[in-house]
N, C-alpha and C positions, 0 to 999 in steps of 0.2 A: 335323899328323897325328900326329907323334911324341908330343905331349902326351896325345892320346886313346889311343894304343897303350899308354902306360904309366899309364893312368888309375888302375888299382887298386893301383899300387905306392905312390902318394903320397896317395891319397884313400881313405877308407872307402866301401864300396859304398852305405851309407845316406846319404852326402852328396850322391848324385846324385838331385836332385829333378827333377820334370817341367819346372819353370821353368828350371832350369839347363841341362837337356838341350836344351830348345827354343831356346836361344840359339846352339847349334852349327849348323854347316852340315849339309846332308843327308848329305854324304859322311862327315863326322865322326860323325854319329849312327849311321850304318850300321856304321862301324868300332867304335864303342863297343858296339853291340849284339853284334857278332861276339865282341868280347873278353868281354863279360858272359856270353854263352852258353858260351864256352870255359871260363870259370871258374865255371860253374854259378851265376851271379848272376841268377837268374830274375826278380827284382824289377826290376833295372836294365834287363834285356832287354825286359821288358814296357813299362816307361816309354819306352824308345827306340821301340818299335813304335807306341805311342800318339802320340808326338811326330811320327813320320813320317806317320801317318794324318792328323793335323791339318795338317801341312805340305802335303799333296796338295791341300787346298782353298784354299791361300793362294799366290798367284802374285806375286812381286815386281813392283812397279809398273814398274820399268825394263824388265823383260822383257816385261810385258804391252803396253807401248807400243811395243815393237820396238826400244828403245834398247839399245846395247851397254853392258857394264859399265864401259867407259872411253870417254866421248865424246871427240871430236876436240879440243875447246878447253876446257882446264881451267886454273884459276888458283889460287893459294894461297887458303886459306879467308879470310884477312884481307882480301884484295883483293876477293873476292866480296861480303863484307859491306860494304866501302867503296862498292862499286858501287850498293848499296841504301841508302846514306846512313847506315851504321852503323859505328861505330868500337868494336870489342870491347875488353873490359877487359884480357884476357890472351891473347896470341897462341897460347900453348901450351895453356891449359886451357879457354878460353871457346869454347862452341859456340852462342852466341847473344848478342844485344844488343838495345838499345832505340834506335829511330831518334829523334833529337832533334826533327826537323821536325814529326812528328805523334804521337810516343809509341808507335808500332807496335812489336810484338815480332817480331824476325826470328831464326830459329834454323836451324842446319845439321842436315840429315837424312841419315843414311847410306842411300844409294839402295837397296842390296840388302836393307835391313832393312824396307823398306816392304812391307806386305801388302795385297793386293787380293782381294776376294771379293764376289760378288753385286752388282757395280757400284759398290762403295765401297772406299775405301782407308783404312788406318789405320797408325799408327806409335806405338810406345811411347816417349813422351818422357821419362818419369821414373817410377821405382818405388822404394819404400823398400828399404833394405839389410837384408833379413830373413835372419838367420843367416849373414851374410857373403856372400849371393848377389849383391849389387850394391854393392861397396865404393865405387864411383865416386859413388854418391848422397850419401855423407857427405863427399866431397872438394870443394874449391872449385868445380870445374866443375859437379859435380852439384848443389850448393847453389844456384849461380847459375841452373842450369836450372830448379830447383823454383820459384825466384822468378819466372822468366820465364813458367812455366806458369800460376802464380797470376795474374799480370798479364794474360796473354792470355785467361784464363778470364773475367776481369772485362770486358775489352775486347770479347770475343765473336769475335775472329779473330786470326790471326797469319800470318806469311809464312815459308815454308821454302825453303832453298837445298839443292840436292842435292850431296852429297859422295860421291866414288867412291874405292875402294881395296880392300885385301885384309884380311879379318878375321883375328884371332888366335883360336885355339880357347879357349873358356871365358872370353873377355873381350868386353865390349861395346865397339864401336869408339870411342865417345866417351871411354872410359877409355884404351884402347891398341889400336892396329891394327898388323898386319904391315907395311902400307904405305898411305899416303894419297896418291892420285894427284892430288887437287885437287878444286875445286868448280866447278860449272857456273855461270858468272856471269849467264847469260841466261835460265835457266829458274827461274821462281818459282812455288811452290805456295801457294795461299791456303787455309787450313784453319781449322777450329774446334777448340777444346780441350775435351775431355771429361774429367771426373773419374770414375773407376771405382774406388770404394773409396778406397784411398790412392794409386792409380796415376793418372797423367795421360797421355792419349792424344791424338794429332792425328787428325782424321777429315775426309775430304773425299770427294765422290762424283764421278760422271761430269761433272756440270756444273762442278765445281771442279777439273778436271784441270789439269796443269801448263800455264801460259801463258807466252809469251815476254815478259819484262819489258824495259823500256827501259834 
């Protein structure tokens, strides 16, 4: 919250785009809007209002299913992948891998970033680093994620493991998080990968809701 409270001290107001604001929590967006209104930054305040309006139509999948933000049994991300037959390349930066037995792509999904609306769920897997908005995309973990997205697009499907934790303001959790509580080793989401322009999204519907894996 402190980063949002001091937003205009370190950032120019025109650096706050709708995409950047949309990555913040609802509480942080409200705080940013209050700061913008106090400093007569009407453009930023309007973007905050637009982001909040869109957020009302999107319910995190974990909340929609009645799950808490921190399930009872969580394990390190590496162990969750190993339970699915995947040994990731780098325990620190990797958020996905390829299973040797069948070539399937398995990626970690930040549970509270999943969005559900009108019976279907989606998750932004990768987007280009436009004007410094997503530096992670150009880093090893992001480059690896892009490769996995392209592979999953060719295969027609992929698997997702849910990771729980606490986000940092203005950072995507794959890049850096305030805390990572762990991954749920028993819940697996089967999804399709869609390419929307230069972005890659995971998408699944009611029939493809999280299922308990062996």
